[in-house]
C-alpha positions in Angstrom: 4.5 70.3 -183.2 5.7 72.6 -180.5 9.4 73.1 -180.2 10.8 70.7 -177.6 7.4 69.0 -177.0 7.4 65.2 -176.4 7.3 63.3 -179.6 3.9 61.8 -180.5 3.8 58.0 -180.5 0.5 57.1 -182.3 2.2 56.3 -185.6 5.6 54.9 -186.3 7.4 56.3 -189.4 10.8 56.7 -190.9 12.2 59.8 -192.5 14.9 60.5 -195.0 16.0 64.2 -195.0 18.6 65.6 -197.3 19.4 68.9 -199.0 18.9 68.9 -202.8 21.1 71.9 -203.7 23.3 74.6 -202.1 22.3 77.9 -200.5 20.9 80.7 -202.6 19.7 84.2 -201.6 15.9 84.3 -201.1 13.8 86.1 -203.7 11.4 88.9 -202.7 8.5 86.5 -203.1 10.2 84.0 -200.8 10.8 86.6 -198.2 7.2 87.8 -198.4 6.2 84.2 -197.6 8.6 84.0 -194.6 8.2 87.4 -193.1 5.3 86.6 -190.8 6.8 83.5 -189.3 7.7 84.1 -185.7 11.5 84.3 -186.1 11.3 87.0 -188.8 8.3 88.8 -187.3 10.2 89.3 -184.0 13.1 90.8 -185.9 10.8 93.1 -187.8 9.3 94.4 -184.6 12.7 94.9 -183.0 13.9 96.9 -186.0 10.7 99.0 -186.0 11.1 99.8 -182.3 14.7 100.8 -182.9 13.6 103.3 -185.6 10.4 104.8 -184.3 9.1 107.9 -186.0 7.9 110.9 -184.1 4.3 110.0 -184.8 4.9 106.5 -183.4 6.6 107.8 -180.3 3.7 110.1 -179.6 1.3 107.2 -179.9 2.8 105.5 -176.9 0.3 104.7 -174.2 1.2 103.3 -170.9 4.5 102.0 -172.3 2.9 100.4 -175.4 3.6 101.5 -178.9 1.2 101.1 -181.8 3.1 100.4 -185.0 1.5 101.3 -188.3 3.9 99.3 -190.4 6.8 96.9 -190.0 9.9 96.9 -192.1 10.6 94.1 -194.5 13.0 91.4 -193.2 16.5 91.4 -194.5 17.0 88.7 -197.3 18.4 85.4 -196.0 19.9 82.4 -197.7 17.7 79.4 -198.4 18.6 75.7 -199.0 16.1 73.3 -200.6 15.4 70.1 -198.7 13.7 66.9 -199.7 11.9 65.0 -196.9 10.6 61.5 -197.4 8.1 60.1 -195.0 7.7 56.3 -194.8 5.2 54.2 -192.8 3.7 50.8 -192.9 0.3 51.0 -194.7 -1.5 48.9 -192.1 -1.3 51.9 -189.7 -3.6 54.0 -191.8 -7.4 53.9 -191.3 -9.3 52.9 -194.5 -12.8 53.6 -195.6 -14.6 51.6 -198.2 -16.4 53.6 -201.0 -19.6 52.6 -202.8 -17.5 51.2 -205.6 -15.6 48.9 -203.2 -12.4 51.0 -203.3 -10.4 51.8 -200.2 -9.6 55.4 -199.2 -7.2 56.9 -196.7 -6.5 60.5 -195.6 -3.0 61.3 -194.4 -1.6 64.6 -193.2 2.1 65.4 -193.2 3.6 68.5 -191.6 7.1 70.1 -191.3 8.1 73.0 -189.0 11.6 74.6 -189.0 12.8 76.3 -185.8 15.7 78.6 -185.1 18.1 78.3 -182.1 15.6 80.2 -179.9 12.8 77.9 -180.7 10.9 80.3 -183.0 9.2 79.1 -186.1 11.1 80.0 -189.3 9.2 78.1 -192.0 6.8 75.2 -192.4 4.2 73.4 -194.5 1.3 71.1 -194.1 -0.4 68.9 -196.7 -3.3 66.5 -196.8 -2.9 63.4 -198.9 -5.9 61.3 -200.1 -5.2 57.9 -201.5 -7.5 55.5 -203.3 -6.9 52.0 -204.4 -8.9 48.9 -205.4 -9.9 46.3 -202.8 -7.7 43.7 -204.6 -4.6 45.8 -203.5 -5.6 45.9 -199.8 -3.4 43.1 -198.6 -0.4 44.4 -200.4 -1.0 48.0 -199.2 -1.2 46.9 -195.6 2.0 44.8 -195.8 4.0 47.5 -197.7 5.5 50.9 -196.8 3.7 54.0 -198.0 5.9 56.9 -199.0 5.1 60.6 -199.2 7.7 63.2 -200.3 7.7 66.9 -199.5 10.1 69.7 -200.5 10.7 72.8 -198.4 13.1 75.8 -198.4 15.1 75.9 -195.2 16.6 79.4 -194.2 20.2 79.3 -193.0 19.1 80.2 -189.4 17.2 76.9 -189.0 18.6 74.5 -186.3 15.8 72.0 -185.9 13.2 70.3 -188.0 10.0 68.8 -186.5 8.2 66.3 -188.6 4.8 64.8 -188.1 2.3 62.5 -189.8 -1.4 62.2 -188.9 -3.9 59.6 -189.8 -6.9 61.9 -190.2 -9.6 59.2 -190.1 -8.1 57.4 -187.1 -6.9 60.5 -185.3 -3.5 59.1 -184.5 -0.2 61.0 -185.0 3.5 60.4 -184.9 6.3 63.1 -184.7 10.0 63.5 -184.3 12.7 66.2 -184.1 15.8 66.3 -186.3 18.7 68.7 -185.6 19.9 70.2 -188.8 23.5 69.8 -187.8 23.0 66.0 -187.7 22.0 65.9 -191.4 24.8 65.0 -193.7 25.1 67.6 -196.4 27.9 68.0 -199.0 26.6 71.6 -199.6 27.0 72.5 -195.9 30.5 71.0 -195.8 31.4 73.2 -198.8 29.9 76.3 -197.2 31.9 75.7 -194.0 35.0 75.0 -196.1 35.7 71.7 -194.2 38.6 69.5 -195.3 37.7 66.2 -196.9 39.2 64.3 -194.0 36.8 65.8 -191.4 34.3 63.2 -190.2 30.8 64.4 -191.0 29.0 61.1 -190.7 26.6 61.9 -187.9 23.3 61.9 -189.7 19.6 61.7 -188.9 18.6 60.4 -192.3 16.9 57.0 -192.6 16.6 56.7 -188.8 13.4 54.8 -188.1 11.4 56.0 -185.1 10.1 53.1 -183.2 6.9 54.2 -181.5 4.3 52.4 -179.5 0.7 53.0 -180.4 -1.1 55.3 -178.0 
């Protein structure tokens, strides 16, 4: 999931990424969630260093400063995104229960980066699915879908997505530049005329990967 790292090739999956609303100013609770992500934390340290108190200046030791507190980050604008993960069911490892049911454990993750490659926001969720043995053939021949929603700060330039088959230990990942995502809300924000081509998009692009 590191910024710029090679994409993992253990699982092939498709993603559909789109904003579901326009930008809105972050609430105090949302900023509290974001403030310790690398992008915001770095800014907080820089702001604190630029406004050191006398006590903090006196605490300097061999060029190092011990900061008692950090200022809160300035509120930013957020945009909600919906991200759909799709993969063929036969890629998931299944375990049979005592009742004859089939169980799988799938982990999905999203990390948003700024232009400097610093983390801005992210999420990770584990999904456990159970179905009857009679559904096994259909499950393995069909696409399995998982949908996640995340708030993307306006400084985000890149999304990195990943899926992991927990039982099998295999993973797939891909990177999507935010500028390549078609968004009527972003066009409105930039005040672009209707005739401007904004068709370059990274939605519904299937990543074709070879199993490791």
